[in-house]
VEXNUPA-982993 format. One line per field, with one value per residue (C-alpha): x, y, z. Coordinates in steps of 0.05 Angstrom, whole numbers. Example, Ala and Ser with C-alpha at 12.3 -4.5 7.8 and 13.67 -1.06 7.14 Angstrom:
BEGIN
east: [246;273];
north: [-90;-21];
up: [156;143];
END
This chain:
BEGIN
east: [3619;3634;3635;3687;3731;3731;3748;3799;3831;3830;3864;3916;3930;3936;3983;4028;4035;4049;4105;4133;4132;4171;4219;4235;4247;4293;4331;4323;4285;4339;4359;4287;4258;4190;4206;4228;4159;4122;4155;4146;4072;4067;4047;4074;4100;4036;3997;4039;4029;3951;3956;4018;4055;4125;4162;4149;4077;4077;4122;4077;4017;4055;4070;4001;3965;4018;4011;3933;3921;3967;3942;3869;3895;3927;3863;3814;3866;3873;3800;3795;3844;3798;3803;3872;3918;3982;3949;3923;3996;4017;3968;3985;4061;4048;3997;4043;4097;4055;4019;4087;4110;4051;4048;4096;4075;4083;4152;4172;4144;4175;4240;4238;4220;4276;4332;4320;4303;4352;4330;4340;4303;4226;4232;4253;4182;4154;4200;4176;4106;4128;4160;4092;4053;4107;4095;4019;4034;4074;4025;3975;4022;4028;3951;3956;4017;3979;3915;3960;3984;3915;3893;3956;3989;4049;4075;4054;4125;4135;4172;4121;4164;4221;4168;4132;4202;4225;4162;4169;4239;4231;4173;4201;4274;4250;4217;4278;4328;4282;4274;4352;4347;4277;4299;4341;4276;4200;4177;4103;4116;4169;4132;4085;4145;4189;4135;4117;4190;4182;4119;4143;4202;4154;4109;4168;4222;4193;4236;4222;4221;4277;4257;4247];
north: [4086;4011;3998;4056;4027;3961;3989;4030;3969;3933;3989;3991;3915;3919;3978;3945;3880;3926;3966;3899;3862;3923;3930;3856;3853;3916;3902;3831;3802;3805;3876;3904;3930;3942;4016;4010;3979;4033;4089;4061;4052;4121;4096;4082;4016;4015;4002;3944;3915;3924;3873;3832;3807;3811;3814;3738;3742;3798;3754;3691;3734;3759;3691;3665;3721;3702;3630;3625;3626;3566;3532;3537;3515;3452;3436;3440;3402;3344;3338;3325;3271;3212;3215;3234;3238;3250;3309;3339;3340;3367;3426;3439;3450;3491;3537;3544;3571;3612;3646;3664;3693;3734;3759;3814;3809;3731;3746;3793;3750;3683;3719;3742;3664;3637;3692;3741;3700;3675;3613;3647;3677;3693;3680;3604;3593;3621;3577;3515;3535;3539;3469;3444;3475;3441;3372;3382;3398;3336;3295;3317;3301;3230;3220;3242;3191;3135;3150;3146;3079;3054;3071;3045;3106;3088;3016;2987;2985;3066;3093;3146;3183;3192;3214;3263;3290;3301;3336;3382;3394;3413;3462;3494;3494;3524;3583;3591;3594;3637;3693;3699;3723;3734;3763;3702;3668;3677;3627;3636;3612;3563;3529;3478;3451;3443;3407;3366;3337;3326;3288;3247;3220;3201;3165;3128;3118;3130;3109;3039;3009;2959;2889;2857];
up: [2323;2336;2257;2248;2304;2272;2205;2239;2271;2206;2168;2223;2219;2142;2145;2199;2156;2093;2131;2164;2094;2064;2123;2129;2055;2055;2117;2137;2194;2246;2229;2230;2298;2317;2320;2246;2228;2267;2238;2167;2180;2211;2278;2347;2375;2418;2355;2339;2408;2403;2345;2354;2414;2384;2321;2311;2312;2260;2216;2225;2203;2147;2120;2132;2091;2031;2034;2042;1968;1955;2015;1989;1919;1943;1986;1924;1881;1931;1932;1857;1852;1837;1759;1744;1808;1771;1732;1799;1823;1761;1765;1839;1823;1760;1798;1854;1807;1762;1827;1852;1786;1780;1851;1869;1945;1950;1918;1970;2025;2000;1991;2065;2081;2043;2043;2095;2158;2216;2252;2320;2377;2367;2296;2311;2333;2266;2224;2263;2248;2174;2178;2203;2144;2098;2132;2118;2046;2041;2072;2016;1962;1996;1991;1918;1902;1938;1898;1835;1855;1871;1796;1764;1747;1789;1806;1870;1894;1885;1941;1963;2011;1961;1908;1951;1975;1904;1884;1945;1936;1860;1874;1934;1903;1839;1879;1923;1862;1817;1875;1873;1804;1779;1712;1692;1658;1654;1707;1694;1618;1638;1696;1654;1611;1677;1716;1653;1657;1734;1724;1661;1705;1760;1713;1673;1726;1797;1858;1881;1950;1955;1954;2023];
END
């Protein structure tokens, strides 16, 4: 009986996340109520409160589930920067874009994050958590760039802050813009050439720290 109860709870949790994903995508976060989500999942609001304290907690769980593959990929790639740091950075960016292009679920969730969230009320805390995740990602970019400098792939006076910001802005900006009109071009096949242009620019003309 205990095992069945645990399986039922896991099924309910997954069903609520799927319903929330669809409702947030269709109506936007601000215009979606917990009653909407419960109805879409064929459950009561009590089922939601059993797993999530409010709409913000549900949204955060949805983001965490969708971004986990990218976080794992980033952690693995960062661990293998000793031989070719800029090559590792290239692979991170290419995989992030191709993973998004190949995952309808990630496309929906990132669309919610980029285009269907208002930074107010209970959602504001969720977006603050996403900012913390962004900062962690940029810190890993910085580690890779510092290793590239140590190995002579970049000049010693490379402005690491601007470099990591550019890489992050390119990757996230490409995701955000492509999701507005996914049919405009095939991101999966275009990603390697786009990232190669970014890395080539970083190799040949990185931003420099001003003298003094």
